[in-house]
N, C-alpha and C positions, 0 to 999 in steps of 0.2 A: 441894454437889449441885443446889438451884436453878439452880444459871451451869449443871451439866453438862447438864441438864436442857433448858435450856431453846437450847446449843448442837447438841447430840439434835435436838430438836426442828429446829431452821434448817434443818441439810442430810438431815433429810427433806424435809421441805418443798422445797429444791430439787433435791432428786432426781425429787420427783411433778411439778413446773415442769418439768423435761427430759424426763419422760417422756411429757407429755401436748402437746412442742409436734411437730406433723404432718410429718411427711418431704420431703423438698423432690419439690418437682412432675415426672416424666420428663421428660426430652429427647424429642420430639416426631420419632419417629420413620417420622412418615411426610411430611412435610416435601417437594416438592416440588424437587428438582435444582435448579440456578442458571439454567441453558438444557438442553434435550432436541430434539437435534437431531429432523432430519426422519424418519417414518417409511416405507418401500413399502407400498402398500396395493394390488400386485397380487398375484392369488391367483399366474398363471403369470409369469415374465421374459419381458417383451418380446426378452430379449435377441439372437439367431439366433449362433448358433455357427459360423464360416463351414467350411462342411461338407467343404473340401480339408484346414483345417488341422482338421479334429475324426479325419480319414478319417486323417491323418499323425499324430494321436495329436501333432499339436504344441501345449504350454497355456502360458498364461497368465495374469498379474495385471496388471486397469488399474484405477489410480482418477480419480475422474472430480470436478474442483470445478464443482459447480452452483451454481443460486440458485433458491431458491420463494419467494414471499410470502407474507405472515400467514394467506390462503385457502388455502396450501398450491399454488396453482399453480407450477409452470415454466415458468421464464425460460428458454426450448430457446436459446432463440440469446446463453446467458451460457455456456453449456457448453463444458467443456473439456478437456483431457487434463492432467490433475496431475505423475501418474507415468505412464510410457509400460508396457506390457511388455515392450518390446524386440520388438514384431512389430508394422508399423503396420498389418499386415490386421484385428487384434484389437481396436486402439485403435478403428481405426474404427467395428468390428464396435459395441463397447460404447458406444462417443459416438452413433451413430446409434440405439441402440435404448434406452438408457436418457432419449431425448427423450419417450418414449413413456411414460415413466413417472407413474403417478400418488400423491400425497403425500399424508402429513398432516400438517401443518404446523410448525413446529419453535414450540418454547417456551422462554418466559424465565421466571421466575416462576410456572407455571402461565395464564401469558396467552400464545395464536398472536403469532407475529413473523415476518417478516420475515428470514432470513438467507441466508449460502450457505456448502452443507458440503461434505465431501468422500463421495463415495459411492466405494466399492469395486464392480469387476465382477470375476468370478473364471473364467476358462475352464478347466471339470477334465473330461478327458474321460470316468473314472469319480469315484465319489466325491460326497463331501456341502464344500460349503466350508466352510472355519473362521469365514465370518463369520456362517452362518444365511441366516437372511433369505429373503427370496421367490426365487424357482425352483427349475430343477429342473436337475440336470447331466445331459448327454448331448444334445445341437445345442442347447443354450440354455446362453448363460450366467449364471452363478449373480447372482443380485443381493444383496452382502453387506449389513453396516448401517449405513449411513450414521452419519456422524464428525464434529463441528462442523469447524470449518476454523480452527484455528486459528493457521497460516500469516497472516503478515501481511504482505503488500508493501514493501517499504525503500520507503521516501519518499530523496529526492535529498538526501543535506545539502546547503543552498547556503548561500552565503555572506550575511549579511544585507550591506542593504548600506551602506556609511561614514554617520553623521550626516551630515545638512545642515549643511556651512562657514554660521554665523550670523555671523560676525564680516566687518563691514564690504569689499568690496570696501579697498586701498586710492589712496586719490586723489594724482594727484600732483603737488604743485603746487609743484612748482621746471621755471619755467615754461623752454623751450629758450631759450637765450641768442641775443636778433637780430645775425644780422651786421650792426653797424655803422659796420661799414669800407668804406664807399660809394669804388665804382673811383675816383682822380682823374683826371684829364683827360689821357689822351695828350699830356704835352710831348715826348714825343720822336720826335715827326714827323721823318718823311724829309724829310730841307733839300729847301726848293727847288734846282733847278740855276738859277740865276743869271746864269750864264754861255750868252751868247750865242755859240750858232756867228758867226766874225765870215766877214764875206761874204770872197768870194774879189777881193782887189783886181787879181790877179796875171789879170788878163783878158787874152784873147788879142786883143795891139796889131793892129790891122792895117798 
């Protein structure tokens, strides 16, 4: 019986020890994301809807590629159209107006960083754009929520130059054989004409 009681006591001790362990700590729910894109701060959109296109109910969406520094300052000359609306006037209006936007800087792990990002601009005759953000419909383009620029420019794959030739140049040791055959004296000279012209003895006699 003492052995049985000892076994029960051991099981009870283990059970109490297991209950006394603290639960694993909950995961941090408020951890900042790896990267947050810039946020437009303008209460009103500076993007002007072209009046003619507005009256004609011409709509379209433009995506701009932009760049801000770590203080949120926009580098205007770096802005360009990443995705066209298909209408050059809407593209130009989006590009011109977006250069007047003000941004809170992008953040990586909670720290402000300089980054390139994609900024959608929607031209809608009525209603609210799907992206939300600053701006109102009707006479102005809607500045949507920026998103990180995940597109990477394709690097041109260049062939690596061949490794340098470390082998020494082959030295030509065989000297060209000299032409030792000297031309002999020209013994076959033209024979001299030893025959002298005979005097004409048949001179006219007086």
